[in-house]
N, C-alpha and C positions, 0 to 999 in steps of 0.2 A: 504494500500500500504506500503510495507517494505521500510524503508529509506535506501538509498545507503550509504555505508561507505565513509567517507571523505578521502582526500588524506593522512591526518595525520594518520587516523585509518588504512589505507592500509599499510602505512609505518610500523606502529607498528606491524601489522599482519605478514608482511614479516620477521621482526626481531624475532617475537615470534616463527615462524616456524623454523627459523634457530636455535634458542635456543633449540627447541624440538629435532632437528637432533643431536645437540651437546649432549643432555641428553639421547640419544637413549638407551645406555646400562642400565641406571636407569629405563627407561620406560619398557624395556624388563623384568627387575627384578620385577617391579611392576605387570606386566601382569602375570608372573609365580606365584607370591605370591597369586594373586587373583584366579588363575586357580586351585590351590591346593584344594580349597573348592569344585571344580567340578570334581575332579580327577577320580571319580568312572568310568566315561565313557572313560577315557584316559589311563587306565592301560596298554593297549597294545602299547602305543606310547612312544617312548624313550624321555628322557628329552632333548637330543641334538636336536631332531626333533622339539620339542615344542619351544625351545629357538630360533632356526633358523627361524622357521615359524613366531614367534612373531616379530623378527627383520625385516623380509621381509615384513610382513603385515604392520607394523607401517611405514616403509620406503615408501611403496606403497601409504599409505593413506596421509602421509605428502606431497609427491610429487603431489598427486591429489589436496590437499588443497592449495598448493602453485601455482597451475596452470602450473606446469612444466611437461614435458613428463615423463612418468613412465620409470625407467631404463629398458633397453631391456630385461634383465633377469627376470624381474618381471611382464612383460606385461600380461602373462597368469597365474599369481599367483592364482587368485580366482578359475580358472578351475582346476589347478593342486592340489590345497589344497582340493577342494571338492572330487576329484577322490581319492586322497591318503587317506583321512579320511574314505571314504566309504570302501576301501579295507582293512583298519585297523579295521573295525568293530565298529567304533565310533557311538554312538547313535545320531540320528538326532537332538533331542532337546538339548542334551548337546553340540553338535557341534555349534549350533546356539547361545546358551548361552555363549559359550566360545568366539565366534567371536564378540559378542556384548560387551565383556569386553574391546575390543579395543577402543570403544567409551569412556568408563569410564576412561581408562588409558590416552587417549589423552586429555580428558577434565580436568582430574586432573592435568596433566602436564601444560596445558594452564592456569588453575586457579593459579597454583603456580607461573608461569611466570608473569601473569597479576597483581597479588596482588590487593590491593584496588585502586591503582592509575589508572589502565587500565581496571577496571571491566566493564565499559560501552562499551569500544571497543571490549572486549571479547564477550559480550552478542550479539553484532551485527553479530558475526560469528558463533553463536551457530547452526543456521540452516544449513549452509554449512558443518559443521563438522558432524552433524547427517545424512545429506543426503549422504555424501561420504561414511560413514560407512554402511548405509542401502543398498546402491547400491552394496557395496562390499559383504555384507551378502547375498543379493539376488543372485549374481553371484556364490558364493560358494555353496549356497543351490541348485541351478539348476544343477550344475555339480555333486554334491553329490547324488541327487536323480536319475539323469540319470545313473550314474555309479552303484548305488545300484540296479536299475532295470536291468541293463545289467548283473550284477553279479548274480542276482537271476535267470534270464533267462538262463544264462550259467550253473548255478548250477543245475537247473531243467533238462536241457538237459543231463548233465553228469549223474544225478541220473537216468533218464529214460534209458540211455544206460546201466548203471550198472544193473538195475533191469531186463532189457530184457536179459542180459547175464545170470543172476541168473535163470530166468524162463526157459531158453533154455538149461541150463547145464545138461549134463547126470549125473554128480556127483556134486550136489549143495554143499555138505559138503566140497568138495575140494577147492571151491572158496569162501566160505561163509565169511571168515575173510577179504579177499580182498574187496569183495562187501560191507561188513558192513562198512569198512573204507570210501569207496566212498559215501555210503548213509548216513554216520554219524549216524549209528545205532550200538549199541553193538551187536556183533555176537551171544552172548549167552543169550540175553534177551528173555523174554517171550513176544511174539507178539500176537496181535489180528488182525484179518482180517475181512473185511466186503465186500461182493460181492453184488453190487446193480444193478438191471436190468437197461438197458439203458434208459427206459422211466422215471425212477426216478433219473437219474444221476444228472440232473441240480439242483434239490432240495438238493441232498446230497453234491454237490460241494459248494453250498451256505453256508451250515453249516460248512463244512470242512475248508473253506477259513478263517474262524474266528480264527483258530488255527495255521495259516500259520507261524507266527513268535514266536511260543511258543514251549516249550518242549513237548507239546502234539500234535504237528503237524502230519498230515497224509502224507503218500506218496501215490499218486494216479496213477493207471495204467489202460489204456483203452483196453478192449477187444471188439470184434465185437458186442456182445450181452449184455455187462455189464461193470461196472467200479469197480475196486478193490481199497479198501482203507486199508492201512497197517500202523501200528505204534506199538511201544512197549506198552504193556498193561498198562492201567491207571485205578486206582480204581474208582468205582462209575458207574452210569448209562452211557451207551454209547450215545454220542451226536446224532448218527444216528438212535436211537431206534425207531423213528416214521416213518422211511423210510423203505419200503418193501425191503427185501433182506435176505441174509444169513450171520450170524455172527459165526465165530469160535474164541472163546475168549482165548484159551490157545494153542498157537503154540510155542513149546519150541525150540528156536534158529532159526536163519535166514535160516539155511539149510533146516529146516522143512517147510518153507513157501511155496515153489513150490508144494509139494504134498498136502498141506492143501488147496491151491488155486484150484487144480484139484478136490479135494473132494467137495469144495464149489460149483464148477460148476455143479457137479452131483446133489447136493442138491437143487440148485436154482429153478428148476421147481416145487418143492414142498413147497416153502416158502409161508407164509401167507401174503397176500397183506396188506399194511399199517403199518407194523411193522417189526423189525428185528426178524428173526426166528433163534433160537439157533440150532446148529448142533444136539444137543441131542433130539430136538423135531422133527427132520426130517429124521434121519438115518433109522428109521423103515419104513417110507414111501418109501425111496429109496430101501431098502432091499426087501420090498414086491413087488415093481414094477419090480425089477431085476429078482426075482424068477418067478413072474407071466409071465414076458415076455419070459423067457428062458424055463420054464416048466409049461405052463398053466394047463396041465392035472393033475398035482400033487394036486391041490386044487379044481378042477372043481366040484367034487361030493359035497363037503361041501358048496361051493358057490352057486351051483344050488339049494341045499336043503334050504339054507337060503333065496333064492330068492322066494321060494314058500310061505314063511311066510308073513302074512298081513303087509303092510308097516309100520303102527304105532307100531305094536308089534316087527317087525324086528329092528326098530330104538331103541326101549327100550332094546332089548337083546344086540345089538352091543354096545350101550352106557354103559350099566352095565358091560359088559365084558371088555371094554376098561378101565373103571375106576378101576375095580377090579385088572386088570393087572398092572395098574399104581401104586396102593398103597398096594396091597397084603392083604388087610383087608376087610372082609365082614362088620364089624362094621363101619369102616371109609367110605366105599362105600355107606352104607345106610345113613350116616350122610350127605355126599355130595349130595345125590339125594333126601334127605328129605323123605325117605321111611323106613318102618320097615325092620330090618335085615332079617326076613323071606322072604320078597319080593325079596331081593337080592339073597338069597339062591335059591328060586324058579326060578328066571330068569337064574341063572347060570346052574341050572339043565336043564332048557329048552334049553339053548344054547348047552349043552352036547347032549341032545336028537336029536337036529336038525343037528348038525355038526359031531357028533361022537367024538368030542374032549372035554375032561374034563378040564375046566379052572383052576381047583385046582391042576392039575398035570403039573409041569413046562414044561416038554417036549411037552405035548399036547397043552399047552397054547402058546408055542413058534410057533408051526405050525399054530395055529389059528391067531396069531398076524400077521404072514406073509401073511396068506390068506386074512385077512380083514384089513390090516394095511395101505392101500393106502390113505384112507380118512375115516371120521366117518361113512359114509354109502356107501361103494364101490359098492353095488349092483345097486343103482340108477345110478352110473356112467356107469356101464355095460349096462344098458338099454339105456342111452343117446347115448352111442357109437354104 
């Protein structure tokens, strides 16, 4: 059980608090001197603001310790301070550390007043001093966090409206600079975009949220069938690499983002599940699908001829053809497939006989790539459909 202060102790305490009020300018100076060691998070706060806030805070706390009504103009001081510091962009931890300096300043002032003669009386009031400061800190922190959440929500709303305007613009280049300022992105940066199908969006958001308050943060935009993640390009592996979807890693300037997004939508049906698919891995599938949909008769003879080949042999021919087109080297293709180079030559010749297209002639190889580029074994897809 805590012993109650005697009448004599209470009288001394009243006098000590009056002395504190008299010494208030010196206490403010002491606070500011201590704050200089934490100034990193207060670069955006003017010294006049810091000095006035220190004066008001110490006056507020002394009134509470004296059991007097807080001056009318300071009743809502904790709330106003929390809101103001949130709007000034002060770091939460530095804010709390700065407010805790008030306890050190008050206690140092009281120790100086008490001296050795009244040390015992001061100790009896240690808990009320600490409690008053902690209550003040709690009120400031609640107001700070509430305001920061409100600011973040408002900022996201403004960013969403800005990005909607960019995507809907007939001339993105004409508004790119304005939109970049509102999104807090450099207009001429190189951007990377990822388009993730809706069924994988939750996993992608969980990863992206970890970058929310860093320079690597993503801007997210919801479509009916997918979610878009955009940010200036960052070196290294993409954090969404294990999520199925489409990545376009080099989009030059904010004005180029809308057409890149449209292209990503066209590529999305061809993306490999379980990992990000680069645009360079998908454009051929899109081109093949587009040509086959528009002019199926152009490649019907070669595709029909390939369909007559036994399934295992067809798979070998198509695989060898695809690898050879990817690297342009018979030797390298043989090494990748662990076969003799003559085996590769024979398979390419067989492909030529079946389709009528020579893979070693670029123009004919291009036609064959469009004919068989939808997937590794398009003939089986034809049978299933």
